[in-house]
Each structure stands twice: as C-alpha cells, then as structure tokens.
C-alpha positions in Angstrom: 20.5 -19.4 -33.6 18.2 -21.0 -31.0 16.5 -23.1 -33.7 19.9 -24.2 -35.0 20.7 -25.7 -31.5 17.3 -27.2 -31.0 16.4 -24.8 -28.2 13.0 -23.2 -27.5 12.2 -19.5 -28.1 13.2 -17.3 -25.2 9.5 -16.3 -24.5 8.8 -20.1 -23.9 11.4 -20.4 -21.2 11.1 -19.9 -17.4 13.6 -17.1 -16.9 15.0 -18.1 -13.5 15.5 -21.8 -14.3 15.9 -21.8 -18.1 13.4 -24.7 -18.4 10.8 -24.8 -21.2 7.3 -24.0 -20.0 4.9 -26.7 -21.0 1.4 -25.3 -21.4 -1.5 -27.6 -22.0 -4.9 -27.1 -23.5 -7.8 -29.6 -23.4 -9.1 -30.5 -26.8 -12.8 -30.5 -25.8 -14.7 -27.7 -24.0 -15.9 -28.8 -20.6 -13.3 -31.5 -20.2 -11.5 -29.6 -17.4 -12.7 -26.5 -15.4 -10.4 -24.7 -13.1 -12.1 -23.5 -9.9 -10.7 -21.1 -7.4 -11.7 -18.8 -4.5 -9.9 -15.5 -4.2 -10.1 -13.6 -0.8 -10.2 -9.8 -1.2 -10.2 -7.2 1.6 -13.1 -4.7 1.5 -12.3 -1.0 1.2 -14.0 1.3 3.6 -16.6 3.8 2.2 -15.0 6.9 0.9 -11.7 5.2 -0.1 -8.5 4.3 1.6 -5.1 5.9 2.3 -4.4 5.9 -1.4 -7.1 8.5 -1.9 -6.8 10.5 1.4 -3.2 9.9 2.4 -1.9 8.0 5.4 -3.1 9.1 8.8 -5.9 11.2 7.3 -8.6 8.5 7.4 -9.3 6.6 10.7 -8.6 2.9 10.7 -11.5 0.8 9.4 -13.5 -1.2 11.9 -12.7 -4.5 10.3 -14.5 -4.1 7.0 -14.2 -7.8 6.2 -13.6 -9.7 3.0 -15.3 -10.6 -0.2 -14.7 -14.0 -1.8 -14.6 -14.3 -5.6 -15.6 -17.8 -6.7 -14.2 -18.3 -10.2 -14.6 -21.1 -12.7 -12.7 -21.2 -16.0 -13.1 -23.7 -18.8 -9.6 -24.9 -19.9 -10.4 -25.2 -23.6 -12.6 -22.2 -24.4 -11.3 -20.0 -21.4 -15.0 -19.1 -20.8 -15.1 -17.8 -17.2 -17.9 -17.6 -14.6 -17.4 -15.5 -11.4 -19.5 -14.7 -8.4 -18.8 -12.6 -5.3 -19.8 -14.0 -1.8 -19.4 -13.0 1.8 -17.8 -16.3 2.8 -16.3 -19.5 1.4 -18.3 -22.1 3.2 -19.1 -25.4 1.7 -22.8 -24.5 1.0 -21.8 -21.4 -1.0 -19.1 -23.3 -2.9 -21.5 -26.2 -3.9 -24.2 -23.7 -4.9 -21.7 -21.8 -6.9 -20.6 -25.0 -8.7 -24.2 -25.8 -9.5 -24.8 -22.3 -11.0 -21.5 -22.4 -12.9 -22.5 -25.7 -14.5 -25.9 -24.2 -15.5 -24.0 -21.1 -16.9 -21.7 -23.4 -19.0 -24.7 -25.5 -20.2 -26.4 -22.3 -21.4 -23.2 -21.6 -23.5 -23.1 -25.2 -24.9 -20.3 -26.4 -22.6 -21.0 -29.7 -20.7 -18.7 -29.7 -17.7 
C-alpha cells in the first residue's frame, strides 16, 4: 500500500515527524572520517551503587573522567578508538596522527 502511494517504508521514516531519513554513504574509503570525543565518568574501585546498593558505598572522591577519542571511516565503517585522561589539543592532534597511521595500515587513505 505504501509503494502504491509512492511513500517510503515505515522503517525509513522518522517516527515523530514522518519525514524520510536520508542516509548517506561515501563511495570511497577515506573520503570522510567522523571524529568524536566521548566523556565518560570513572567508576570507583569495587563498583558503584548498582553493585552495593545506594547508601552502602561512600561517595567517591571525584574519580574523574576518561575521554574516548573515536574515528570512524564513513564508507568502510572501520573504527579506531583510544582512551585518554583529557581532551586537550595535543592529545587530539596526536590521536588524529595515530588514527591516520591505523587507517593507512588497513589500506585507507584519509
């Protein structure tokens, strides 16, 4: 019925708006690499309240964060990830250098 009226499949639609989701894919590996940094809170040694229950474990003394630096090639979906203690420019630029080396080792010129 959807095809008869020229509409997209339901799994290709954004449910709240009803608009067609336009996904793209680069034709050549290395043409586009998505780069992101994800900030994750560290969990104290021995686990958190999910293991021991609320109020059973003393509050952590600011455990800090880990930063996952991620690069994903748009065509091949080959991913490269590193964990660092901060997201300063020097770490980011070194990460990018190592990511390019990783992709080159796999035959992808970014």
